[in-house]
C-alpha positions as CSV (number, residue, x, y, z in Angstrom):
1,X,45.7,46.3,8.8
2,X,46.9,49.6,10.2
3,X,50.1,49.3,8.2
4,X,48.1,48.9,5.0
5,X,45.9,52.0,5.8
6,X,49.1,54.1,6.5
7,X,50.7,53.1,3.3
8,X,47.6,53.9,1.4
9,X,47.3,57.3,3.0
10,X,50.9,57.9,2.2
11,X,50.8,56.8,-1.4
12,X,47.4,58.3,-2.3
13,X,48.5,62.0,-2.4
14,X,51.5,61.0,-4.4
15,X,49.3,59.2,-7.0
16,X,46.9,62.1,-7.1
17,X,49.5,64.8,-7.5
18,X,51.1,62.9,-10.6
19,X,47.8,63.6,-12.4
20,X,47.9,67.3,-11.9
21,X,48.4,69.1,-15.1
22,X,47.7,66.4,-17.5
23,X,44.5,67.9,-18.9
24,X,45.0,69.1,-22.4
25,X,43.8,72.8,-23.1
26,X,43.4,73.6,-26.7
27,X,43.8,77.1,-27.9
28,X,40.6,76.6,-29.9
29,X,37.6,77.6,-27.6
30,X,35.2,74.8,-26.9
31,X,32.2,76.0,-28.9
32,X,29.0,73.9,-29.0
33,X,28.9,71.2,-31.6
34,X,26.1,69.1,-32.8
35,X,26.0,67.8,-36.4
36,X,24.1,64.8,-37.6
37,X,25.0,63.2,-41.1
38,X,22.9,60.6,-42.3
39,X,25.1,58.4,-44.6
40,X,22.1,56.2,-45.6
41,X,20.3,59.1,-47.4
42,X,22.2,61.9,-49.2
43,X,25.6,60.8,-48.4
44,X,25.5,57.2,-49.5
45,X,29.0,57.2,-50.7
46,X,30.6,58.5,-47.4
47,X,31.5,55.0,-46.2
48,X,34.4,53.8,-43.9
49,X,35.9,52.2,-47.0
50,X,36.4,55.5,-49.0
51,X,39.6,56.7,-47.3
52,X,40.4,60.4,-47.5
53,X,36.8,61.5,-48.2
54,X,35.3,64.2,-46.1
55,X,32.2,66.3,-45.4
56,X,32.7,69.8,-44.0
57,X,29.9,71.6,-42.2
58,X,29.7,75.3,-41.4
59,X,27.0,78.0,-41.2
60,X,26.4,77.9,-45.0
61,X,25.7,74.2,-45.2
62,X,27.2,70.9,-45.9
63,X,30.1,70.4,-48.2
64,X,31.3,66.9,-49.4
65,X,34.7,67.2,-51.1
66,X,34.3,70.7,-51.9
67,X,30.7,70.7,-53.4
68,X,27.6,72.0,-51.7
69,X,25.4,69.3,-50.8
70,X,22.3,70.4,-48.7
71,X,21.2,73.1,-46.2
72,X,21.9,72.7,-42.5
73,X,19.2,72.0,-39.9
74,X,18.4,74.8,-37.4
75,X,19.5,72.4,-34.6
76,X,23.0,72.3,-35.9
77,X,25.9,73.9,-34.2
78,X,29.3,74.1,-35.9
79,X,32.0,74.6,-33.2
80,X,34.5,77.4,-33.5
81,X,35.6,77.1,-37.2
82,X,33.2,74.6,-38.6
83,X,33.4,71.0,-38.6
84,X,35.1,68.2,-40.8
85,X,34.1,64.6,-40.7
86,X,36.8,62.5,-42.4
87,X,37.4,58.9,-43.4
88,X,40.9,58.1,-42.0
89,X,42.6,54.9,-41.7
90,X,40.9,54.6,-38.2
91,X,37.5,55.1,-39.6
92,X,35.2,58.2,-39.3
93,X,37.0,60.9,-37.1
94,X,35.8,64.7,-36.5
95,X,37.6,67.8,-35.9
96,X,36.8,71.6,-35.4
97,X,38.4,73.4,-38.2
98,X,39.4,76.3,-36.1
99,X,43.3,76.8,-36.5
100,X,44.9,76.6,-33.0
101,X,47.7,79.0,-34.0
102,X,45.4,81.7,-35.0
103,X,42.9,81.0,-32.2
104,X,45.9,81.4,-29.7
105,X,46.4,84.9,-31.2
106,X,42.6,85.9,-30.8
107,X,41.9,85.3,-34.4
108,X,39.1,83.2,-35.8
109,X,40.6,81.5,-38.8
110,X,38.9,78.3,-40.1
111,X,41.1,75.9,-42.0
112,X,40.1,74.8,-45.4
113,X,40.2,71.2,-46.6
114,X,42.5,70.2,-49.3
115,X,42.5,66.3,-49.7
116,X,43.9,64.9,-46.6
117,X,45.1,68.3,-45.3
118,X,43.3,71.0,-43.5
119,X,45.1,74.3,-44.4
120,X,45.0,77.5,-42.4
121,X,44.8,80.5,-44.9
122,X,46.1,82.8,-42.1
123,X,49.3,81.3,-40.8
124,X,49.9,78.4,-43.5
125,X,50.0,75.5,-41.0
126,X,48.7,72.2,-42.5
127,X,46.9,69.5,-40.5
128,X,47.3,65.8,-41.8
129,X,44.0,64.1,-41.2
130,X,44.7,60.7,-42.9
131,X,46.1,59.2,-39.8
132,X,43.0,60.4,-37.9
133,X,44.9,62.8,-35.4
134,X,45.1,66.1,-37.4
135,X,48.6,66.7,-36.2
136,X,50.5,69.8,-37.6
137,X,52.7,69.1,-40.6
138,X,54.9,72.3,-40.9
139,X,55.7,73.0,-37.1
140,X,54.1,76.2,-36.9
141,X,51.4,74.8,-34.5
142,X,52.4,73.0,-31.3
143,X,48.9,71.3,-31.2
144,X,46.5,69.3,-33.3
145,X,43.1,70.4,-34.3
146,X,40.5,70.1,-31.7
147,X,39.1,66.5,-31.9
148,X,35.4,66.0,-31.7
149,X,33.3,63.0,-30.5
150,X,31.5,61.1,-33.2
151,X,29.0,58.3,-32.9
152,X,28.1,56.1,-35.9
153,X,24.8,54.4,-35.2
154,X,24.0,52.4,-38.3
155,X,25.1,54.9,-40.8
156,X,23.9,58.0,-38.8
157,X,26.8,60.0,-37.6
158,X,26.4,62.2,-34.8
159,X,29.3,64.6,-34.0
160,X,29.4,66.5,-30.6
161,X,32.0,68.3,-28.5
162,X,32.3,65.4,-26.3
163,X,33.8,65.5,-22.8
């Protein structure tokens, strides 16, 4: 028993030190996010079967595929650069539209949606959303868009900053 305890005390610090530095820190600041989209009411065509469709939300309101849809609730918060909820191959995904390249330089530059890409008008980087990961396409950025937590409860999508 004493041998096992000694082994555990020897191995435990090694295991814990291996975890150091594995937390990803985004260049985009973690601003509050709370967006609720009811796909059963206004956004009835926003279903998991409609790949490459999206809804963007910012201070000006909700936009579905570039068209203004309805005003925002006073309870909504939109992250650093606005929020996009996208139907990818993995289902609903959500991202903060703040560009990591520009945020790293102290600029607040929201990406604009163009089909399956979020494009930064400032630096020109494109983030591909079709896979559900928002990875950079041009190699200007070294990180993806900040991923947000999305919960689907019977067609009511709730987007938050998550953990």
